[in-house]
C-alpha positions as CSV (number, residue, x, y, z in Angstrom):
1,M,107.6,100.4,113.5
2,V,105.2,103.1,115.1
3,S,102.2,101.0,113.8
4,A,103.3,97.8,115.8
5,A,103.9,100.2,119.0
6,A,100.3,102.0,118.9
7,R,98.8,98.8,117.8
8,A,100.2,97.3,121.0
9,V,98.4,100.2,123.2
10,G,95.5,100.3,121.6
11,M,95.8,103.2,119.1
12,S,96.3,104.0,115.5
13,R,99.0,104.9,114.0
14,K,98.0,108.6,113.0
15,S,96.8,109.0,116.6
16,A,100.0,108.6,117.5
17,Y,101.3,111.1,115.7
18,A,98.9,113.6,116.8
19,L,99.8,112.7,120.5
20,L,103.6,113.5,119.4
21,E,102.7,116.6,117.9
22,R,100.4,117.4,120.7
23,A,103.2,116.8,123.3
24,G,106.2,118.8,121.7
25,P,109.5,118.4,121.1
26,D,110.7,118.7,124.4
27,S,108.4,116.5,126.4
28,S,108.8,113.4,127.9
29,F,106.6,111.6,125.1
30,A,109.3,112.8,122.6
31,R,112.1,111.7,124.4
32,A,111.1,108.2,124.7
33,W,109.8,108.3,121.2
34,R,113.1,108.8,120.2
35,A,114.7,106.8,122.4
36,A,112.5,103.8,121.2
37,Q,113.2,104.7,117.6
38,S,117.0,104.5,118.1
39,Q,116.8,101.3,119.9
40,G,114.4,100.0,117.2
41,E,117.0,100.7,115.0
42,A,120.1,99.6,116.5
43,V,118.2,96.1,116.4
44,A,117.5,96.4,112.8
45,D,121.1,97.2,112.7
46,G,122.0,94.4,114.3
47,T,120.3,91.6,113.2
48,A,121.1,92.7,109.5
49,I,124.5,92.8,110.3
50,A,124.2,89.2,111.7
51,R,122.0,88.0,109.0
52,A,125.1,89.5,106.4
53,I,128.2,88.2,108.3
54,H,126.5,84.7,109.5
55,G,124.6,84.1,106.4
56,V,121.1,82.8,106.2
57,E,119.9,78.7,105.9
58,E,117.9,78.5,102.6
59,P,116.3,75.4,101.3
60,Y,117.6,74.0,97.9
61,F,115.3,71.6,95.8
62,Y,116.3,69.5,92.7
63,R,113.4,68.1,90.9
64,G,110.5,68.9,93.1
65,L,112.1,67.8,96.2
66,Q,114.1,69.5,99.0
67,R,117.4,68.0,98.5
68,G,119.2,70.2,101.7
69,T,119.9,73.3,102.4
70,R,122.7,76.2,101.8
71,R,123.8,78.9,103.6
72,V,123.3,82.4,101.7
73,Y,125.4,85.7,102.8
74,N,124.6,89.1,101.3
75,D,127.5,91.9,101.0
76,R,124.7,94.0,99.9
77,L,122.6,94.0,103.2
78,L,125.8,94.2,105.2
79,I,127.0,97.3,103.4
80,A,123.3,99.1,103.5
81,A,123.3,98.3,107.6
82,L,126.8,99.8,107.9
83,N,125.8,102.7,105.7
84,A,122.5,103.2,107.6
85,A,124.3,103.5,111.1
86,N,126.7,105.6,109.6
87,R,124.3,108.3,108.5
88,R,122.7,108.0,111.8
89,A,126.4,108.4,113.6
90,G,126.7,111.6,111.5
91,G,129.2,110.1,109.3
92,K,131.5,109.5,112.3
93,L,131.7,105.5,111.5
94,F,133.2,105.8,108.2
95,R,134.5,108.4,106.1
96,R,134.6,108.0,102.3
97,G,138.5,107.5,100.9
98,G,139.4,105.2,103.8
99,K,140.2,107.7,106.2
100,P,139.0,107.7,110.1
């Protein structure tokens, strides 16, 4: 994520982190950095949850020829995405034992 953003503005990942360090934690750059990270995490969570719920089309083959596709669902992906979102929310989304 950081590498792609740094590349987009013509700098290295190392330079981006150095700039963040020089700017300081209360700078507008640091606030924008955190906002971009949060937005990226939300997009990643949403994508993972959508893929887990709606599945992904995968081709299947028989005797070397593609014979069709099947929709594959991934419960572990959904659980991982929900757990990651819960950790970022400070455990407020889901609590162990089923109690809110």
